[in-house]
PyMOL Python script that loads the backbone (N, CA, C, O; Angstrom):
from pymol import cmd

cmd.read_pdbstr("""\
ATOM      1  N   MET A   1      73.449-199.987 230.734  1.00  0.00           N
ATOM      2  CA  MET A   1      72.892-198.769 230.185  1.00  0.00           C
ATOM      3  C   MET A   1      73.715-198.353 228.976  1.00  0.00           C
ATOM      4  O   MET A   1      74.937-198.500 228.973  1.00  0.00           O
ATOM      5  N   PRO A   2      73.064-197.845 227.973  1.00  0.00           N
ATOM      6  CA  PRO A   2      73.825-197.377 226.820  1.00  0.00           C
ATOM      7  C   PRO A   2      74.765-196.234 227.203  1.00  0.00           C
ATOM      8  O   PRO A   2      74.435-195.406 228.052  1.00  0.00           O
ATOM      9  N   LEU A   3      75.921-196.199 226.579  1.00  0.00           N
ATOM     10  CA  LEU A   3      76.885-195.143 226.877  1.00  0.00           C
ATOM     11  C   LEU A   3      76.315-193.767 226.569  1.00  0.00           C
ATOM     12  O   LEU A   3      76.644-192.797 227.251  1.00  0.00           O
ATOM     13  N   ASP A   4      75.464-193.666 225.550  1.00  0.00           N
ATOM     14  CA  ASP A   4      74.841-192.380 225.228  1.00  0.00           C
ATOM     15  C   ASP A   4      73.968-191.878 226.374  1.00  0.00           C
ATOM     16  O   ASP A   4      73.818-190.670 226.560  1.00  0.00           O
ATOM     17  N   PHE A   5      73.392-192.803 227.142  1.00  0.00           N
ATOM     18  CA  PHE A   5      72.561-192.430 228.284  1.00  0.00           C
ATOM     19  C   PHE A   5      73.421-191.948 229.443  1.00  0.00           C
ATOM     20  O   PHE A   5      73.101-190.943 230.078  1.00  0.00           O
ATOM     21  N   THR A   6      74.497-192.648 229.719  1.00  0.00           N
ATOM     22  CA  THR A   6      75.320-192.317 230.885  1.00  0.00           C
ATOM     23  C   THR A   6      76.117-191.033 230.699  1.00  0.00           C
ATOM     24  O   THR A   6      76.570-190.449 231.683  1.00  0.00           O
ATOM     25  N   LYS A   7      76.299-190.583 229.470  1.00  0.00           N
ATOM     26  CA  LYS A   7      77.055-189.344 229.260  1.00  0.00           C
ATOM     27  C   LYS A   7      76.313-188.110 229.775  1.00  0.00           C
ATOM     28  O   LYS A   7      76.903-187.035 229.882  1.00  0.00           O
ATOM     29  N   HIS A   8      75.025-188.256 230.095  1.00  0.00           N
ATOM     30  CA  HIS A   8      74.240-187.142 230.615  1.00  0.00           C
ATOM     31  C   HIS A   8      74.459-186.914 232.115  1.00  0.00           C
ATOM     32  O   HIS A   8      73.946-185.945 232.675  1.00  0.00           O
ATOM     33  N   PHE A   9      75.208-187.789 232.755  1.00  0.00           N
ATOM     34  CA  PHE A   9      75.470-187.667 234.188  1.00  0.00           C
ATOM     35  C   PHE A   9      76.800-186.973 234.424  1.00  0.00           C
ATOM     36  O   PHE A   9      77.788-187.265 233.750  1.00  0.00           O
ATOM     37  N   VAL A  10      76.823-186.056 235.380  1.00  0.00           N
ATOM     38  CA  VAL A  10      78.096-185.495 235.827  1.00  0.00           C
ATOM     39  C   VAL A  10      78.876-186.614 236.504  1.00  0.00           C
ATOM     40  O   VAL A  10      80.063-186.812 236.246  1.00  0.00           O
ATOM     41  N   ALA A  11      78.177-187.346 237.383  1.00  0.00           N
ATOM     42  CA  ALA A  11      78.727-188.545 238.020  1.00  0.00           C
ATOM     43  C   ALA A  11      77.584-189.549 238.113  1.00  0.00           C
ATOM     44  O   ALA A  11      76.501-189.212 238.590  1.00  0.00           O
ATOM     45  N   VAL A  12      77.814-190.765 237.668  1.00  0.00           N
ATOM     46  CA  VAL A  12      76.779-191.791 237.733  1.00  0.00           C
ATOM     47  C   VAL A  12      76.582-192.176 239.197  1.00  0.00           C
ATOM     48  O   VAL A  12      77.557-192.478 239.886  1.00  0.00           O
ATOM     49  N   PRO A  13      75.328-192.172 239.691  1.00  0.00           N
ATOM     50  CA  PRO A  13      75.092-192.514 241.097  1.00  0.00           C
ATOM     51  C   PRO A  13      75.423-193.980 241.382  1.00  0.00           C
ATOM     52  O   PRO A  13      75.481-194.803 240.468  1.00  0.00           O
ATOM     53  N   THR A  14      75.639-194.295 242.661  1.00  0.00           N
ATOM     54  CA  THR A  14      75.919-195.672 243.046  1.00  0.00           C
ATOM     55  C   THR A  14      74.632-196.467 243.234  1.00  0.00           C
ATOM     56  O   THR A  14      74.661-197.697 243.289  1.00  0.00           O
ATOM     57  N   GLU A  15      73.496-195.763 243.334  1.00  0.00           N
ATOM     58  CA  GLU A  15      72.184-196.398 243.462  1.00  0.00           C
ATOM     59  C   GLU A  15      71.170-195.630 242.628  1.00  0.00           C
ATOM     60  O   GLU A  15      71.274-194.417 242.450  1.00  0.00           O
ATOM     61  N   PHE A  16      70.197-196.359 242.125  1.00  0.00           N
ATOM     62  CA  PHE A  16      69.051-195.748 241.472  1.00  0.00           C
ATOM     63  C   PHE A  16      67.797-196.186 242.184  1.00  0.00           C
ATOM     64  O   PHE A  16      67.723-197.307 242.688  1.00  0.00           O
ATOM     65  N   LYS A  17      66.808-195.311 242.232  1.00  0.00           N
ATOM     66  CA  LYS A  17      65.472-195.678 242.674  1.00  0.00           C
ATOM     67  C   LYS A  17      64.686-195.942 241.395  1.00  0.00           C
ATOM     68  O   LYS A  17      64.657-195.105 240.492  1.00  0.00           O
ATOM     69  N   LEU A  18      64.053-197.099 241.322  1.00  0.00           N
ATOM     70  CA  LEU A  18      63.217-197.452 240.180  1.00  0.00           C
ATOM     71  C   LEU A  18      61.768-197.254 240.575  1.00  0.00           C
ATOM     72  O   LEU A  18      61.310-197.839 241.556  1.00  0.00           O
ATOM     73  N   LYS A  19      61.041-196.442 239.832  1.00  0.00           N
ATOM     74  CA  LYS A  19      59.614-196.227 240.096  1.00  0.00           C
ATOM     75  C   LYS A  19      58.842-196.873 238.964  1.00  0.00           C
ATOM     76  O   LYS A  19      59.172-196.690 237.792  1.00  0.00           O
ATOM     77  N   ASN A  20      57.801-197.638 239.319  1.00  0.00           N
ATOM     78  CA  ASN A  20      57.011-198.254 238.265  1.00  0.00           C
ATOM     79  C   ASN A  20      55.735-197.467 238.020  1.00  0.00           C
ATOM     80  O   ASN A  20      55.533-196.393 238.587  1.00  0.00           O
ATOM     81  N   ASN A  21      54.878-198.014 237.168  1.00  0.00           N
ATOM     82  CA  ASN A  21      53.682-197.296 236.762  1.00  0.00           C
ATOM     83  C   ASN A  21      52.581-197.263 237.822  1.00  0.00           C
ATOM     84  O   ASN A  21      51.546-196.632 237.607  1.00  0.00           O
ATOM     85  N   THR A  22      52.781-197.926 238.952  1.00  0.00           N
ATOM     86  CA  THR A  22      51.800-197.858 240.038  1.00  0.00           C
ATOM     87  C   THR A  22      52.358-197.114 241.249  1.00  0.00           C
ATOM     88  O   THR A  22      51.736-197.103 242.311  1.00  0.00           O
ATOM     89  N   GLY A  23      53.524-196.494 241.095  1.00  0.00           N
ATOM     90  CA  GLY A  23      54.089-195.692 242.175  1.00  0.00           C
ATOM     91  C   GLY A  23      54.994-196.434 243.128  1.00  0.00           C
ATOM     92  O   GLY A  23      55.538-195.825 244.049  1.00  0.00           O
ATOM     93  N   CYS A  24      55.177-197.741 242.939  1.00  0.00           N
ATOM     94  CA  CYS A  24      56.083-198.494 243.797  1.00  0.00           C
ATOM     95  C   CYS A  24      57.526-198.083 243.493  1.00  0.00           C
ATOM     96  O   CYS A  24      57.863-197.751 242.356  1.00  0.00           O
ATOM     97  N   SER A  25      58.351-198.111 244.508  1.00  0.00           N
ATOM     98  CA  SER A  25      59.760-197.751 244.319  1.00  0.00           C
ATOM     99  C   SER A  25      60.659-198.859 244.841  1.00  0.00           C
ATOM    100  O   SER A  25      60.385-199.482 245.867  1.00  0.00           O
ATOM    101  N   TRP A  26      61.730-199.085 244.114  1.00  0.00           N
ATOM    102  CA  TRP A  26      62.739-200.074 244.483  1.00  0.00           C
ATOM    103  C   TRP A  26      64.092-199.409 244.367  1.00  0.00           C
ATOM    104  O   TRP A  26      64.252-198.441 243.624  1.00  0.00           O
ATOM    105  N   LYS A  27      65.059-199.921 245.091  1.00  0.00           N
ATOM    106  CA  LYS A  27      66.406-199.405 244.893  1.00  0.00           C
ATOM    107  C   LYS A  27      67.285-200.512 244.330  1.00  0.00           C
ATOM    108  O   LYS A  27      67.154-201.683 244.686  1.00  0.00           O
ATOM    109  N   VAL A  28      68.171-200.111 243.455  1.00  0.00           N
ATOM    110  CA  VAL A  28      69.137-201.037 242.871  1.00  0.00           C
ATOM    111  C   VAL A  28      70.497-200.364 242.910  1.00  0.00           C
ATOM    112  O   VAL A  28      70.606-199.145 242.778  1.00  0.00           O
ATOM    113  N   THR A  29      71.520-201.162 243.091  1.00  0.00           N
ATOM    114  CA  THR A  29      72.861-200.601 243.057  1.00  0.00           C
ATOM    115  C   THR A  29      73.330-200.554 241.611  1.00  0.00           C
ATOM    116  O   THR A  29      72.797-201.248 240.745  1.00  0.00           O
ATOM    117  N   VAL A  30      74.328-199.731 241.367  1.00  0.00           N
ATOM    118  CA  VAL A  30      74.887-199.547 240.035  1.00  0.00           C
ATOM    119  C   VAL A  30      76.323-200.046 240.064  1.00  0.00           C
ATOM    120  O   VAL A  30      77.059-199.799 241.019  1.00  0.00           O
ATOM    121  N   LYS A  31      76.715-200.754 239.000  1.00  0.00           N
ATOM    122  CA  LYS A  31      78.044-201.332 238.947  1.00  0.00           C
ATOM    123  C   LYS A  31      78.662-201.033 237.587  1.00  0.00           C
ATOM    124  O   LYS A  31      77.979-201.086 236.564  1.00  0.00           O
ATOM    125  N   LEU A  32      79.936-200.722 237.577  1.00  0.00           N
ATOM    126  CA  LEU A  32      80.664-200.529 236.327  1.00  0.00           C
ATOM    127  C   LEU A  32      81.252-201.871 235.925  1.00  0.00           C
ATOM    128  O   LEU A  32      82.013-202.472 236.683  1.00  0.00           O
ATOM    129  N   MET A  33      80.899-202.347 234.724  1.00  0.00           N
ATOM    130  CA  MET A  33      81.377-203.646 234.269  1.00  0.00           C
ATOM    131  C   MET A  33      81.736-203.541 232.786  1.00  0.00           C
ATOM    132  O   MET A  33      80.898-203.194 231.954  1.00  0.00           O
ATOM    133  N   ASN A  34      82.979-203.844 232.477  1.00  0.00           N
ATOM    134  CA  ASN A  34      83.468-203.764 231.098  1.00  0.00           C
ATOM    135  C   ASN A  34      83.217-202.392 230.477  1.00  0.00           C
ATOM    136  O   ASN A  34      82.863-202.287 229.303  1.00  0.00           O
ATOM    137  N   GLY A  35      83.405-201.340 231.280  1.00  0.00           N
ATOM    138  CA  GLY A  35      83.240-199.982 230.791  1.00  0.00           C
ATOM    139  C   GLY A  35      81.799-199.538 230.639  1.00  0.00           C
ATOM    140  O   GLY A  35      81.538-198.459 230.107  1.00  0.00           O
ATOM    141  N   ARG A  36      80.862-200.349 231.096  1.00  0.00           N
ATOM    142  CA  ARG A  36      79.442-200.010 230.992  1.00  0.00           C
ATOM    143  C   ARG A  36      78.821-199.957 232.377  1.00  0.00           C
ATOM    144  O   ARG A  36      79.266-200.643 233.298  1.00  0.00           O
ATOM    145  N   VAL A  37      77.802-199.148 232.513  1.00  0.00           N
ATOM    146  CA  VAL A  37      77.061-199.051 233.766  1.00  0.00           C
ATOM    147  C   VAL A  37      75.928-200.073 233.720  1.00  0.00           C
ATOM    148  O   VAL A  37      75.140-200.097 232.775  1.00  0.00           O
ATOM    149  N   THR A  38      75.853-200.915 234.751  1.00  0.00           N
ATOM    150  CA  THR A  38      74.801-201.935 234.815  1.00  0.00           C
ATOM    151  C   THR A  38      74.048-201.826 236.131  1.00  0.00           C
ATOM    152  O   THR A  38      74.587-201.347 237.129  1.00  0.00           O
ATOM    153  N   LEU A  39      72.795-202.274 236.127  1.00  0.00           N
ATOM    154  CA  LEU A  39      72.020-202.360 237.358  1.00  0.00           C
ATOM    155  C   LEU A  39      72.412-203.672 238.018  1.00  0.00           C
ATOM    156  O   LEU A  39      72.449-204.714 237.364  1.00  0.00           O
ATOM    157  N   ASP A  40      72.707-203.622 239.319  1.00  0.00           N
ATOM    158  CA  ASP A  40      73.270-204.782 239.997  1.00  0.00           C
ATOM    159  C   ASP A  40      72.324-205.269 241.088  1.00  0.00           C
ATOM    160  O   ASP A  40      71.236-205.757 240.783  1.00  0.00           O
ATOM    161  N   GLN A  41      72.713-205.147 242.334  1.00  0.00           N
ATOM    162  CA  GLN A  41      71.923-205.683 243.445  1.00  0.00           C
ATOM    163  C   GLN A  41      70.538-205.047 243.470  1.00  0.00           C
ATOM    164  O   GLN A  41      70.397-203.825 243.414  1.00  0.00           O
ATOM    165  N   GLY A  42      69.536-205.886 243.553  1.00  0.00           N
ATOM    166  CA  GLY A  42      68.154-205.429 243.561  1.00  0.00           C
ATOM    167  C   GLY A  42      67.464-205.613 242.225  1.00  0.00           C
ATOM    168  O   GLY A  42      66.242-205.750 242.182  1.00  0.00           O
ATOM    169  N   TRP A  43      68.219-205.620 241.128  1.00  0.00           N
ATOM    170  CA  TRP A  43      67.597-205.747 239.805  1.00  0.00           C
ATOM    171  C   TRP A  43      66.985-207.129 239.597  1.00  0.00           C
ATOM    172  O   TRP A  43      65.873-207.231 239.079  1.00  0.00           O
ATOM    173  N   ALA A  44      67.679-208.185 239.986  1.00  0.00           N
ATOM    174  CA  ALA A  44      67.143-209.538 239.790  1.00  0.00           C
ATOM    175  C   ALA A  44      65.827-209.712 240.552  1.00  0.00           C
ATOM    176  O   ALA A  44      64.888-210.323 240.041  1.00  0.00           O
ATOM    177  N   THR A  45      65.764-209.180 241.762  1.00  0.00           N
ATOM    178  CA  THR A  45      64.534-209.257 242.553  1.00  0.00           C
ATOM    179  C   THR A  45      63.432-208.458 241.881  1.00  0.00           C
ATOM    180  O   THR A  45      62.298-208.925 241.786  1.00  0.00           O
ATOM    181  N   TYR A  46      63.753-207.257 241.413  1.00  0.00           N
ATOM    182  CA  TYR A  46      62.782-206.410 240.713  1.00  0.00           C
ATOM    183  C   TYR A  46      62.234-207.154 239.487  1.00  0.00           C
ATOM    184  O   TYR A  46      61.022-207.210 239.280  1.00  0.00           O
ATOM    185  N   ALA A  47      63.132-207.720 238.684  1.00  0.00           N
ATOM    186  CA  ALA A  47      62.728-208.420 237.465  1.00  0.00           C
ATOM    187  C   ALA A  47      61.851-209.632 237.789  1.00  0.00           C
ATOM    188  O   ALA A  47      60.891-209.911 237.072  1.00  0.00           O
ATOM    189  N   ALA A  48      62.175-210.346 238.858  1.00  0.00           N
ATOM    190  CA  ALA A  48      61.387-211.527 239.241  1.00  0.00           C
ATOM    191  C   ALA A  48      59.998-211.126 239.743  1.00  0.00           C
ATOM    192  O   ALA A  48      58.995-211.703 239.324  1.00  0.00           O
ATOM    193  N   VAL A  49      59.939-210.146 240.632  1.00  0.00           N
ATOM    194  CA  VAL A  49      58.653-209.718 241.198  1.00  0.00           C
ATOM    195  C   VAL A  49      57.752-209.135 240.112  1.00  0.00           C
ATOM    196  O   VAL A  49      56.537-209.331 240.138  1.00  0.00           O
ATOM    197  N   HIS A  50      58.339-208.425 239.166  1.00  0.00           N
ATOM    198  CA  HIS A  50      57.556-207.817 238.087  1.00  0.00           C
ATOM    199  C   HIS A  50      57.402-208.747 236.887  1.00  0.00           C
ATOM    200  O   HIS A  50      56.861-208.356 235.852  1.00  0.00           O
ATOM    201  N   GLN A  51      57.881-209.973 237.036  1.00  0.00           N
ATOM    202  CA  GLN A  51      57.709-211.036 236.045  1.00  0.00           C
ATOM    203  C   GLN A  51      58.155-210.612 234.644  1.00  0.00           C
ATOM    204  O   GLN A  51      57.462-210.848 233.655  1.00  0.00           O
ATOM    205  N   ILE A  52      59.335-209.978 234.586  1.00  0.00           N
ATOM    206  CA  ILE A  52      59.906-209.592 233.298  1.00  0.00           C
ATOM    207  C   ILE A  52      60.435-210.856 232.631  1.00  0.00           C
ATOM    208  O   ILE A  52      61.228-211.593 233.217  1.00  0.00           O
ATOM    209  N   LYS A  53      59.990-211.098 231.410  1.00  0.00           N
ATOM    210  CA  LYS A  53      60.350-212.320 230.694  1.00  0.00           C
ATOM    211  C   LYS A  53      61.139-211.980 229.432  1.00  0.00           C
ATOM    212  O   LYS A  53      61.137-210.838 228.972  1.00  0.00           O
ATOM    213  N   ILE A  54      61.805-212.974 228.886  1.00  0.00           N
ATOM    214  CA  ILE A  54      62.503-212.809 227.608  1.00  0.00           C
ATOM    215  C   ILE A  54      61.464-212.416 226.566  1.00  0.00           C
ATOM    216  O   ILE A  54      60.400-213.028 226.474  1.00  0.00           O
ATOM    217  N   GLY A  55      61.781-211.393 225.784  1.00  0.00           N
ATOM    218  CA  GLY A  55      60.854-210.891 224.778  1.00  0.00           C
ATOM    219  C   GLY A  55      60.126-209.642 225.218  1.00  0.00           C
ATOM    220  O   GLY A  55      59.538-208.942 224.394  1.00  0.00           O
ATOM    221  N   TYR A  56      60.159-209.348 226.529  1.00  0.00           N
ATOM    222  CA  TYR A  56      59.541-208.128 227.027  1.00  0.00           C
ATOM    223  C   TYR A  56      60.462-206.949 226.729  1.00  0.00           C
ATOM    224  O   TYR A  56      61.677-207.116 226.616  1.00  0.00           O
ATOM    225  N   MET A  57      59.887-205.770 226.603  1.00  0.00           N
ATOM    226  CA  MET A  57      60.673-204.556 226.425  1.00  0.00           C
ATOM    227  C   MET A  57      60.542-203.734 227.705  1.00  0.00           C
ATOM    228  O   MET A  57      59.444-203.539 228.228  1.00  0.00           O
ATOM    229  N   VAL A  58      61.671-203.262 228.191  1.00  0.00           N
ATOM    230  CA  VAL A  58      61.693-202.452 229.412  1.00  0.00           C
ATOM    231  C   VAL A  58      62.271-201.089 229.048  1.00  0.00           C
ATOM    232  O   VAL A  58      63.363-200.994 228.488  1.00  0.00           O
ATOM    233  N   THR A  59      61.523-200.033 229.374  1.00  0.00           N
ATOM    234  CA  THR A  59      62.008-198.679 229.093  1.00  0.00           C
ATOM    235  C   THR A  59      62.340-197.984 230.409  1.00  0.00           C
ATOM    236  O   THR A  59      61.719-198.241 231.441  1.00  0.00           O
ATOM    237  N   PHE A  60      63.322-197.107 230.350  1.00  0.00           N
ATOM    238  CA  PHE A  60      63.761-196.342 231.510  1.00  0.00           C
ATOM    239  C   PHE A  60      63.735-194.869 231.150  1.00  0.00           C
ATOM    240  O   PHE A  60      64.239-194.470 230.101  1.00  0.00           O
ATOM    241  N   LYS A  61      63.147-194.062 232.020  1.00  0.00           N
ATOM    242  CA  LYS A  61      63.132-192.614 231.824  1.00  0.00           C
ATOM    243  C   LYS A  61      63.744-191.978 233.066  1.00  0.00           C
ATOM    244  O   LYS A  61      63.333-192.270 234.189  1.00  0.00           O
ATOM    245  N   LEU A  62      64.711-191.120 232.863  1.00  0.00           N
ATOM    246  CA  LEU A  62      65.366-190.444 233.977  1.00  0.00           C
ATOM    247  C   LEU A  62      64.445-189.353 234.519  1.00  0.00           C
ATOM    248  O   LEU A  62      64.126-188.396 233.813  1.00  0.00           O
ATOM    249  N   LEU A  63      64.021-189.501 235.773  1.00  0.00           N
ATOM    250  CA  LEU A  63      63.155-188.505 236.407  1.00  0.00           C
ATOM    251  C   LEU A  63      63.962-187.492 237.203  1.00  0.00           C
ATOM    252  O   LEU A  63      63.712-186.289 237.131  1.00  0.00           O
ATOM    253  N   THR A  64      64.927-187.986 237.958  1.00  0.00           N
ATOM    254  CA  THR A  64      65.855-187.143 238.727  1.00  0.00           C
ATOM    255  C   THR A  64      67.231-187.785 238.546  1.00  0.00           C
ATOM    256  O   THR A  64      67.325-188.872 237.976  1.00  0.00           O
ATOM    257  N   PRO A  65      68.292-187.141 239.015  1.00  0.00           N
ATOM    258  CA  PRO A  65      69.620-187.741 238.824  1.00  0.00           C
ATOM    259  C   PRO A  65      69.775-189.149 239.397  1.00  0.00           C
ATOM    260  O   PRO A  65      70.700-189.864 239.011  1.00  0.00           O
ATOM    261  N   ASP A  66      68.885-189.569 240.314  1.00  0.00           N
ATOM    262  CA  ASP A  66      69.007-190.919 240.868  1.00  0.00           C
ATOM    263  C   ASP A  66      67.696-191.712 240.836  1.00  0.00           C
ATOM    264  O   ASP A  66      67.555-192.703 241.553  1.00  0.00           O
ATOM    265  N   THR A  67      66.735-191.280 240.008  1.00  0.00           N
ATOM    266  CA  THR A  67      65.449-191.973 239.921  1.00  0.00           C
ATOM    267  C   THR A  67      65.103-192.251 238.463  1.00  0.00           C
ATOM    268  O   THR A  67      65.149-191.363 237.612  1.00  0.00           O
ATOM    269  N   LEU A  68      64.754-193.512 238.197  1.00  0.00           N
ATOM    270  CA  LEU A  68      64.353-193.931 236.858  1.00  0.00           C
ATOM    271  C   LEU A  68      62.910-194.428 236.889  1.00  0.00           C
ATOM    272  O   LEU A  68      62.539-195.208 237.766  1.00  0.00           O
ATOM    273  N   LYS A  69      62.102-193.981 235.937  1.00  0.00           N
ATOM    274  CA  LYS A  69      60.755-194.532 235.773  1.00  0.00           C
ATOM    275  C   LYS A  69      60.902-195.733 234.862  1.00  0.00           C
ATOM    276  O   LYS A  69      61.512-195.637 233.797  1.00  0.00           O
ATOM    277  N   VAL A  70      60.345-196.868 235.274  1.00  0.00           N
ATOM    278  CA  VAL A  70      60.452-198.110 234.517  1.00  0.00           C
ATOM    279  C   VAL A  70      59.067-198.484 233.994  1.00  0.00           C
ATOM    280  O   VAL A  70      58.104-198.567 234.757  1.00  0.00           O
ATOM    281  N   ILE A  71      58.982-198.709 232.687  1.00  0.00           N
ATOM    282  CA  ILE A  71      57.739-199.185 232.085  1.00  0.00           C
ATOM    283  C   ILE A  71      58.057-200.488 231.363  1.00  0.00           C
ATOM    284  O   ILE A  71      59.017-200.574 230.597  1.00  0.00           O
ATOM    285  N   ILE A  72      57.235-201.497 231.622  1.00  0.00           N
ATOM    286  CA  ILE A  72      57.450-202.840 231.074  1.00  0.00           C
ATOM    287  C   ILE A  72      56.341-203.137 230.060  1.00  0.00           C
ATOM    288  O   ILE A  72      55.161-202.913 230.329  1.00  0.00           O
ATOM    289  N   PHE A  73      56.742-203.643 228.893  1.00  0.00           N
ATOM    290  CA  PHE A  73      55.791-204.053 227.860  1.00  0.00           C
ATOM    291  C   PHE A  73      55.981-205.541 227.594  1.00  0.00           C
ATOM    292  O   PHE A  73      57.111-206.021 227.503  1.00  0.00           O
ATOM    293  N   ASP A  74      54.863-206.276 227.469  1.00  0.00           N
ATOM    294  CA  ASP A  74      54.982-207.709 227.209  1.00  0.00           C
ATOM    295  C   ASP A  74      55.330-207.957 225.745  1.00  0.00           C
ATOM    296  O   ASP A  74      55.511-207.013 224.975  1.00  0.00           O
ATOM    297  N   ASP A  75      55.420-209.224 225.366  1.00  0.00           N
ATOM    298  CA  ASP A  75      55.860-209.538 224.004  1.00  0.00           C
ATOM    299  C   ASP A  75      54.819-209.192 222.940  1.00  0.00           C
ATOM    300  O   ASP A  75      55.096-209.314 221.747  1.00  0.00           O
ATOM    301  N   ASP A  76      53.625-208.763 223.357  1.00  0.00           N
ATOM    302  CA  ASP A  76      52.625-208.255 222.418  1.00  0.00           C
ATOM    303  C   ASP A  76      52.634-206.726 222.366  1.00  0.00           C
ATOM    304  O   ASP A  76      51.833-206.120 221.653  1.00  0.00           O
ATOM    305  N   GLY A  77      53.547-206.102 223.127  1.00  0.00           N
ATOM    306  CA  GLY A  77      53.643-204.645 223.141  1.00  0.00           C
ATOM    307  C   GLY A  77      52.646-203.978 224.071  1.00  0.00           C
ATOM    308  O   GLY A  77      52.439-202.767 223.996  1.00  0.00           O
ATOM    309  N   ILE A  78      52.023-204.760 224.950  1.00  0.00           N
ATOM    310  CA  ILE A  78      51.043-204.219 225.890  1.00  0.00           C
ATOM    311  C   ILE A  78      51.740-203.918 227.214  1.00  0.00           C
ATOM    312  O   ILE A  78      52.506-204.731 227.729  1.00  0.00           O
ATOM    313  N   GLU A  79      51.457-202.730 227.753  1.00  0.00           N
ATOM    314  CA  GLU A  79      52.091-202.342 229.013  1.00  0.00           C
ATOM    315  C   GLU A  79      51.660-203.281 230.129  1.00  0.00           C
ATOM    316  O   GLU A  79      50.477-203.582 230.285  1.00  0.00           O
ATOM    317  N   VAL A  80      52.633-203.735 230.896  1.00  0.00           N
ATOM    318  CA  VAL A  80      52.389-204.613 232.035  1.00  0.00           C
ATOM    319  C   VAL A  80      52.211-203.735 233.269  1.00  0.00           C
ATOM    320  O   VAL A  80      53.070-202.911 233.582  1.00  0.00           O
ATOM    321  N   VAL A  81      51.097-203.912 233.964  1.00  0.00           N
ATOM    322  CA  VAL A  81      50.837-203.131 235.172  1.00  0.00           C
ATOM    323  C   VAL A  81      50.895-204.086 236.361  1.00  0.00           C
ATOM    324  O   VAL A  81      50.090-205.011 236.475  1.00  0.00           O
ATOM    325  N   ASN A  82      51.863-203.843 237.240  1.00  0.00           N
ATOM    326  CA  ASN A  82      52.030-204.680 238.432  1.00  0.00           C
ATOM    327  C   ASN A  82      51.792-203.859 239.681  1.00  0.00           C
ATOM    328  O   ASN A  82      52.351-202.775 239.846  1.00  0.00           O
ATOM    329  N   LYS A  83      50.959-204.385 240.554  1.00  0.00           N
ATOM    330  CA  LYS A  83      50.803-203.746 241.856  1.00  0.00           C
ATOM    331  C   LYS A  83      52.005-204.113 242.697  1.00  0.00           C
ATOM    332  O   LYS A  83      52.693-205.094 242.413  1.00  0.00           O
ATOM    333  N   CYS A  84      52.259-203.338 243.719  1.00  0.00           N
ATOM    334  CA  CYS A  84      53.385-203.634 244.599  1.00  0.00           C
ATOM    335  C   CYS A  84      53.094-204.948 245.309  1.00  0.00           C
ATOM    336  O   CYS A  84      52.117-205.072 246.049  1.00  0.00           O
ATOM    337  N   GLY A  85      53.942-205.903 245.075  1.00  0.00           N
ATOM    338  CA  GLY A  85      53.776-207.193 245.728  1.00  0.00           C
ATOM    339  C   GLY A  85      54.771-207.328 246.860  1.00  0.00           C
ATOM    340  O   GLY A  85      55.477-206.382 247.211  1.00  0.00           O
ATOM    341  N   LYS A  86      54.813-208.504 247.415  1.00  0.00           N
ATOM    342  CA  LYS A  86      55.801-208.758 248.471  1.00  0.00           C
ATOM    343  C   LYS A  86      57.182-208.800 247.846  1.00  0.00           C
ATOM    344  O   LYS A  86      57.402-209.459 246.830  1.00  0.00           O
ATOM    345  N   HIS A  87      58.096-208.095 248.462  1.00  0.00           N
ATOM    346  CA  HIS A  87      59.464-208.114 247.968  1.00  0.00           C
ATOM    347  C   HIS A  87      60.413-207.917 249.141  1.00  0.00           C
ATOM    348  O   HIS A  87      60.003-207.555 250.244  1.00  0.00           O
ATOM    349  N   ASP A  88      61.645-208.154 248.885  1.00  0.00           N
ATOM    350  CA  ASP A  88      62.672-208.043 249.905  1.00  0.00           C
ATOM    351  C   ASP A  88      62.730-206.615 250.418  1.00  0.00           C
ATOM    352  O   ASP A  88      63.005-205.694 249.649  1.00  0.00           O
ATOM    353  N   GLU A  89      62.476-206.417 251.696  1.00  0.00           N
ATOM    354  CA  GLU A  89      62.478-205.075 252.275  1.00  0.00           C
ATOM    355  C   GLU A  89      63.809-204.352 252.079  1.00  0.00           C
ATOM    356  O   GLU A  89      63.857-203.122 252.091  1.00  0.00           O
ATOM    357  N   ALA A  90      64.874-205.102 251.902  1.00  0.00           N
ATOM    358  CA  ALA A  90      66.186-204.489 251.703  1.00  0.00           C
ATOM    359  C   ALA A  90      66.210-203.637 250.444  1.00  0.00           C
ATOM    360  O   ALA A  90      67.000-202.698 250.343  1.00  0.00           O
ATOM    361  N   PHE A  91      65.346-203.960 249.482  1.00  0.00           N
ATOM    362  CA  PHE A  91      65.358-203.234 248.229  1.00  0.00           C
ATOM    363  C   PHE A  91      64.170-202.290 248.049  1.00  0.00           C
ATOM    364  O   PHE A  91      64.045-201.646 247.008  1.00  0.00           O
ATOM    365  N   ALA A  92      63.312-202.205 249.040  1.00  0.00           N
ATOM    366  CA  ALA A  92      62.199-201.257 248.955  1.00  0.00           C
ATOM    367  C   ALA A  92      62.764-199.856 249.173  1.00  0.00           C
ATOM    368  O   ALA A  92      63.445-199.602 250.166  1.00  0.00           O
ATOM    369  N   ALA A  93      62.486-198.973 248.265  1.00  0.00           N
ATOM    370  CA  ALA A  93      62.999-197.595 248.394  1.00  0.00           C
ATOM    371  C   ALA A  93      62.057-196.809 249.283  1.00  0.00           C
ATOM    372  O   ALA A  93      60.836-196.912 249.162  1.00  0.00           O
ATOM    373  N   LYS A  94      62.623-196.040 250.158  1.00  0.00           N
ATOM    374  CA  LYS A  94      61.840-195.202 251.056  1.00  0.00           C
ATOM    375  C   LYS A  94      61.473-193.908 250.334  1.00  0.00           C
ATOM    376  O   LYS A  94      62.307-193.306 249.658  1.00  0.00           O
ATOM    377  N   GLU A  95      60.234-193.494 250.484  1.00  0.00           N
ATOM    378  CA  GLU A  95      59.793-192.260 249.831  1.00  0.00           C
ATOM    379  C   GLU A  95      60.273-191.044 250.583  1.00  0.00           C
ATOM    380  O   GLU A  95      59.994-189.916 250.176  1.00  0.00           O
TER     381      GLU A  95
END
""", "prot")
cmd.dss("prot")
cmd.show_as("cartoon", "prot")
cmd.util.cbc("prot")
cmd.orient("prot")
C-alpha cells in the first residue's frame, strides 16, 4: 500500500476484509515489509480466484477502518465482474 494511504490509519489493522463488486467478502492478513504495508495471507488466493492478470488495474477504496472495496479492471480498462466462486473457506470473511 502506498505510504500516503497508510498515514490515514491511527493503527493499521492486522487483517482487512476485501469486498468485491458482487458483495463477496474475503479476508487477508496485513504484513509490514521493508517499511511498507502489504496484503499477505489470502491475497494470492483472492488474486487467483478473481483471475487478476499482469496488466490489470486493481483499485482499493477504504470503506471502514478494516474493509476495502476492490474493483478490478482488465487490460482494456473494462471492469471485471466475478461472482463468488469456490475458494478456501479459511479466507471467506463472515458478514
